[in-house]
N, C-alpha and C positions, 0 to 999 in steps of 0.2 A: 286369795290373791285376786287382783283386778288389774286389767290393762289401764294405764293411766296416760298413755301417749298413743299417737296415731302415726304409724310408720307406713305411709302410703307409698313410699318409694320402693318397698320391697316388691320384687317382680313376682309374677304368678309362678314362674318356674321355681324360684327360691321358696315361695310359700308351699308349693306342692312337695318340695323335697323335705320340708319340715314335718309334713303330715303323711308321707308316703305309707301305703298300707303294706306292712310286713310284720313278721312274727317277733315278739319279744325274744331277747336272746335265750335260747334253750339252756345255756350254761347257768344263767341266773335262776331260772325256774327249777333246774334240777338241783341246784345248790340249796334251795329252799324246800325242796321236796313238796312242791305244791302244784305240780303240773297235772293237766287233765281238763277235760271239756264238759263233763257232766258229773253231777253229784246230787242225787235225789233230795237230800234235806234242803239244800239251796234252792232247787227248782220249785219247791213248794212254799218257800218263804216269801213273805212280803219284804221287798228290798228297797229302801229309800236312801238315796245319796243326797244329803242336804246342802251340797254345794258342788256342782258338776256341770257338764255340758255334753250334748251329742257332738258339738263342734270341737275342734282343737281349742285348748284353753291357753290364755296368755300368749297369743300370737297376734300379729298385726291384723287389724280389720277382720276379726273372726266372723263378723256378721255381714261382710261385704260380698260374700260369694255363697251361692246356694249350697246346701248340703250335697256332698258327693254320694255316689252309690255306696262307696266303702263306709262312709260315716253312718249312713242309714243302716247298713248291714251290721256294723259294729254295735250299734244300739240295739237291734233286734237280738243279736247273739248274747248280749250282756246279761239278759235275765233280769235286769234292774226294773223295778216297778215305776219309779219316779225319781226325777232329779230337780233340785232347785237351780234353775238355769238363770244366771245373771243377765239381766237385760238393761241394767243401768249404764250410764255413761261415765267415763273418766274425766269428762270436761267439767267446766263450771259455768254458772250463769245461764243465759239463754241457750247456749250451745249444748249444755247438759240436758235440758228439756227436749230439744229437737232430736238429739242423738238417741235419747232414751226411747222416744216415740218411734223412731226409725228402727230401733232394735226390737221393740214389741212387734212392729209390722213384719219384720224378718220371721219371727216365730209364727205369726199368723199365716204367712205364706207357706212355710214349711209344714205346718200342721195340715193345711189344705192339700198340699202336694203329697203327703205321706200318711194318709189316714189309717192305713193298715199297720203302721209301725209306731206312729206318735199320736198322743192325744193331750189336749189341754186339761190341766187339773185346776179346778176352782174350789172343789168341795172334797169332803172325805169319801163321799159316794163315788167320785171320780177316781180316787185311789183304788177303790175296790173294783171298779170297772177296768182300770188299766191292768190290774192283776188278772182278772177274769179273761180278758181278751188278749193277754200276753203282749201288750203294747207298752211303750215307755211313756209315762206321764210327764209333761213339762209343766213345772210349777214356776211361774214367772216371779223372779226376785231381784231385789236391788242390793248392791254392796255399798251404797252411799245414798245420801238423800239431797245431794246438791241440786237435782232437778226440781225440787219443791220450791227453790228460792225462798221467798217469804210468803208463799201462797198456800195456806192450809187446805184450801179446797182442792188442791191437786192430789192430796191423799185420796179423796173421793174419786177423782178422775181416774187415777191409776188403779184403784180397786175396781172400778167399772170396766177397765181394760183387762182385768184378770190378774193383776199383780197381787200376790198374797203374802209376800215376805219383804220387809224393808229393814236393812241394816242402818242403824242410826248415823254412824260416821264410818269413814274409812280411816286410814292410818292418821291423817292430820285433822285439824279443827274445821268444822263447818258451822252452820248457824244453829245446829241442834245441840252441839256439845263437842267434846275433845276426842280425838282418835287416840289410839294407843301410843303413838310416838310423840304426842305433845307433852313437853316437860312440865307445863303448868298443871296438868292433870285436873283441870276444872271440871265441874260436873255438868249435868243436863241443863240446858238454857230454858228460859220460859217458853220459847218456840218449840224446843225439844219436848217439853212436857205436854204442850198442846198437841203435838204430832202423835206422841204415844197415847194420849187420851183418845184421839180420833181413830187411831189404829185399833184400840181395844173396842171402840164402839162398832167399827166395821168388821171386826174379826180378821185382823191382819197380824201376822207373826212379827213380833219385835225381835230383831236379830242384833246380837251384841258382840259379834266375833272380832272385828277390828276396833272396837270401841274402847276408849280409855277406861281405866279402872274405876275412877270416881263416877264418870258418866254411866258406867255399867251398873254400879251400885244404886245410883239415883234412879235409873230406869227400872231396875228390879223393884225398888220401893215404890215407885210411882205407878207402875203398871197394875191394873186390876186383873189381868190375866197372866198366865204363865209366859215366860220369855225363854229365849234360847241363844246359845252361842253355837251356830250351826257348823262352824269349822274353826277349831282351835286345838290347843294342846294344854298339858299340865305344866305350870311353872315350877312345880316342885321337882320335876324331872329335867327341865331345861328352862332356866329363868330368863326368858326373853320377853319383850313387850307383847308379842303375838299370842303367848300362852297365858292362861289364867291361873292365878294363885288359888290355893284350896279354899280360901274364904269366899272367893266369888263363885267357884264351882259349887260350893255348898249352898250359897244364897240362890243361885239359879235353880238348884234342885229343890230347895225348900219352897220355892215359888211354884213348883210343879213343872218346871221346864226341863229341857234336854241340852246336854253338852255334846256336840259332835266333834269327834276326833279326826283330824286330817291326816294326810300322807306327806305333808310338806317337810322341807329341811329343818323346820323348827323343832322336830321331834328329838333331835340330838344336838349337842354342842358342836361336834365336828364330824365330817364324813357324810357320805350318802346314807340316808335313813334306810332301814330295812323293815321287813315284817315284824321282826322282834321288837323294834322301837315302837311300832304301832301297837302291838299287843301290850307292851309295858304301859303306854299311856292309857289305853282302854282299861287295863287292870287298875291303874291308880284312880282313874275317874270313877270306876265302879266302887272302889273302896271309899271314896269321899262322898259321892253323890248317891250311891245305891244303884243297883242293876236296872231300875226302872227309869233312869234319867241320863242314859248314855247312848249316843248313836254315832253315826259316821257322816262326815262331810269331807269327801276326798280332796276337794279344791283342785280337781283336774278333769280332763276330758275323757270320754270313752273312745279313745283312739289308740291305734297301734303305731308303734314307732319303727321306722325303717332304718336307714343309714344314720347312726347316732352322731356322726361328727357335725353335720349341719344343725342338728338339734342342739348339740353342745355349743356350737359357735353362736347360734341365735340366742340361746339362753344367757350366755356370758355378756353379750351386748345389751340384752334386755335389762339384766340386773345392774350393769354398770350405769345405764341411763337413769334407772330408778335411784341409784345411789347419788348421781349427780343432781337430780331434781328434788331429792329429799323424801321421796315417797318409799324407799326401800326400808324394810324393817330390819332391826338387829337380828342377825342369823341368816339373812339372805347372802348367798355366796355365788359368784359368777361360775364357780367350778362345781357346784352342787345342783343336780337337776331337781325339778320341783315335784318329785314323787318318791315313793319308797320302792326299793329294788323288788322286782317280781310282782309289783302291785299296780300294774298299768295295763291298759288295753281292755277289751270286752271280757276278759276272764278275771279282772281284778277283784271283783266282789266274791266270786267263787273262791279265789285264793285267800281273801280276807276271812271268809267263812272257815276254810281249812286251817288257816293260821290260828284262829281263836280255838278251834276244836282241838288242834294238836297241842295247845298250851293249857288244856284242862278246863276250858269253859264248857259248861253244860249246854246242850242243844237249846233248851228254853231260854237261857241267857243270851246265846248267840242270836236267836231269833228276835229278841228284844232289841239288842244293839243294831241288828241289820235293818229293822224297820218298825217293829211293833211299838217301840217307844215313841217314835215320831208319829205314828198313827193315833195313839192315845193322846198325844200332845195336840195334834191337829184337831181332833174332836173337841178338845177343851177350848181351843183358840178360834177355829173357824166354825164350829158347830157341825151339824150333820151335812 
């Protein structure tokens, strides 16, 4: 998911209500039988969320305000080793470039202000250091490439600024290729091929999550390095544009890549997704790709939710606006919140670990899905 509109008229009070620090409903957690704050197997694991944020996600101006003490504490409590934090803009043209640079500057300030909790990840060695020092690594990533405009040298520029992941397109078409909502389903453009080549040369991760199916296949074929869909689901279980069919899942795996399963509403056709839906998609992805090619990209923030009514009200308006401007994907519903029940807040990955364990996954398999697969992948794409 990506914010594509700027709702600057939201008051600070309303914003605060959306992200108030309070516990997730105990009724939800007890129903899933996943409650608890410590679990040694999780605490020793390398945990990588390949689409998330320390900030609230999919809220107005999420980088317009400094991190609060609660956000920083949630990050610390989470036990997550690293996250792919979206710093790209939802704008187009020159505005996309300016806002993207501003978002990168946000993270540089926060990294400076909270060195005991946050650290920047540029290399595989940084991932190991984040785990060793019990900090959360921030991997700067893009969910669109509009900020490049027609300037290939900007790939180098953003690499120099620490960006290590670029998703080629968002839901719609850009100069690199078609997003997953484009009916034409055209493939990777000449400029898109040039961008992939430059990313391969620099050691940047080619992300195909919101990318159209033909553009995805073209990118897999053109790339000389493994590629990923950092946050997606399995079309075989719910056939919507945001999920990948088995043929694409298999192609990404055969390239040496990783498919990250998200916690979004696209996991099921109707109703609020649950831990069971997440486990079903992970299981299917493992069956298709093999256990060495599946990970997690929650597509959410490490935040606790307070009063749910303002959250529901905001989300309903957010989705309706996306529907109106054509950026909402099939399966987005104003009444379905953008996470799976019980899998939200700083305990979400501990609960994901427990959900997989409860459903028969072996500890070694869970550790691969939780982060080891992404670590191996990063070593191949980024180098040491």
